[in-house]
C-alpha positions, 0 to 999 in steps of 0.5 A: 477536517481538511485535504490539500489540492496541489496545482489548484488553479481553475479546479472544481471540487466535489464530494460524494458521500457514502450515500452517494449524495453530491456536494460542492466544495470550496478551496482556499489556496489549495486547502479544502475544508471537508463539509461534515455530512453526519454519516460514516464510511468513505467519501470521495473527493474529486477535483476536475479541470477541463478544456476542449483538448484536455480533461484532468481529474484527481480523486481521493477517498476519505473516511468520515465518522458519523451515523451508520450510512447503511451503504457499502464502500463498493457502491461509492467506488462503482459510481462513475465520477469522472470519464477516466477513473482509477477504481480501488479494487477493493477500497481498504476498509475496517482494520485493513489499510494499504501496507508495505509488501501487500498487493494493491489492485485497481481497475481503470475505467473510461466512461464507466467501462473497463479500459484495456492496455492503459499505461498506469504508474505508481509513485510513492512519497518515499521515491518508489516508481512503478509502471504497468498496463491494464489487462483486458478487464482494465485491472492492474496490480502493484506491490505497495512499496515498503520503502520507509527509511526508518522503521519503529515498532508500532503503527503509531510510531511510523509516519504514513506515506502517500502514493499516487496512481496515474493514467491517461487515455486519448479519445477523439483527439482529447486527452484524459488524465487522472490520478488517485492518491492514498495513504500507505503504512509500514509493513507490520511484519517488521516488528511482529517478526522481530518480536517473535525473534526476540522471544525465541532468542530469550527462550533459547537462552533460558532453555540453555540455562535450565538444561545446564543446571538441571540436567536430571530434571525431566521437566527440562525435556518437556520445556524444551519440547514446548519451546523448540519442538522434537529436535530440541527435546532430543538435544536436551537429552545430550547433557554434555552441552546446552542446546544450541541452534544448528546455524549461527545467529546474526548479530543484529536482531533485525536480521533474524529469520523467523517464519521465512521472513527476513528484515530488509532495507528499503533498497533490498525490498525495492529490488525484490519488487522489481524482480517480481515485476519482471517475472509477472505479466500482471504485476508492475513491469517495464513497458514498450511505449508504442501506441497507434495514436502516437502519444508517448504515455511516459509524458503522463508521468508529467501528470505532474503537469497534472500535479493537481492531486488531492493530498492528505497531509495535515 
């Protein structure tokens, strides 16, 4: 099992197990082989690099299999691992993963305490960029990008994306900057809603045939009621024509509205993210970069200067 460290020069690597045991890791040209601990649950992989004026860190949580650890992932996230830290709140677990159109919550801490007013940015491997600031409790939220260019039914048929969350802070003339990387997946609502839509379309076609061919069969009204509700039952009594929806169906099944859901392209979804961000002070939004210490934190998007990041690519 391996992870990869971008910009790995002079970086030191450590791993905390789910039981909070610390071990040192080695990397060869950026490839980090993870040592098996024999216990399950999330482990934290941390890369650090520091000088007198700069401290950089990159963090990633990795699930490993083994004997039950008897510990909760919240114990691992609560552990202070680096001065400036982005803490998942909560860390995805069991059958839940970061997926498009969900909200991802994080807490920014400095020396173990919540850090208010910190610039935080999220960038996805598919090109989405979002920004926000932490609130008084150090909390910040982002919509998980739904920016996959091609969507196929089923999780296994869609490649995962990665996002990186970044932040920075100046304390006593020293700059701290850190990032957290994680996988995210396609919103399953795309194919789940499409499946319902296909079922409804097929059911409507079958009901229409039954109503047309067996106009005097009382079972028709019962079938229509089960599939389409009371309005469909009323329509089935009008035997001059088959049941039809009140509005024309779109020609593309991906655009069939079911349960108030509409399949959208990544660009439409991104516009929706931006609209939601603009209307909410607690979500990702544009910021004014005026800081008393004179540091322009947009430069921390050059946490590409901390391009040191732990990647999960295989």
